[in-house]
C-alpha positions, 0 to 999 in steps of 0.5 A: 491404516497404520501408515495413515496414523504414523503420518498423522502423528508425524504431521502433528509433531512437526507442526508443534515443533516448528510452530511460530506466530504467523502474521495474517497479512497478504502483500502484493507489489509490482514495479513496471516500466510505462510506455513513454518512459517512467516507472510505476510502483505499487504495493498493497498489504491486506490484514484482517479488517484493513488494507493499505496501498501505495502507488507511485510514478517516476519519470527519469526523463522529465523528473515528474514524481507522483505518489499516493498512499491509502489506508482503510479499515473495517470501522470506516476509517479512511486516510489518503495522501498524495503529492506530485511535482514537475521540475520542468514547470515548477508546479507541485501539489499535495493533498490529504484526506481523513475520514474517522468513521462511516458517519462523519464526513471526510476532511482534509485539504489540497494545495497547488502551487510553485516550488522553488529550489 
């Protein structure tokens, strides 16, 4: 019993001495090669009541780029944005959608066309 009391006092003392503000978030991420060439990257962050995600694809062989970012929270607010581009064909696209809450419809836009350098 004496050892338990000493260990408990030591644990409490150590936790009070080294107490810092802890960020309540969990972050996951990866980067992986894809069959056929290219690299896929993804990142996701979870915080209390919300999450944010980012995904991208890049091919060093063709130069194709695609990206998407998303955000959502517990109040129904959603945001999505993405774009892509193929330098061989000159075709590109981008889109953006936003939904302010659960009750209002989403609004945004989509563009598709040629891009010249």
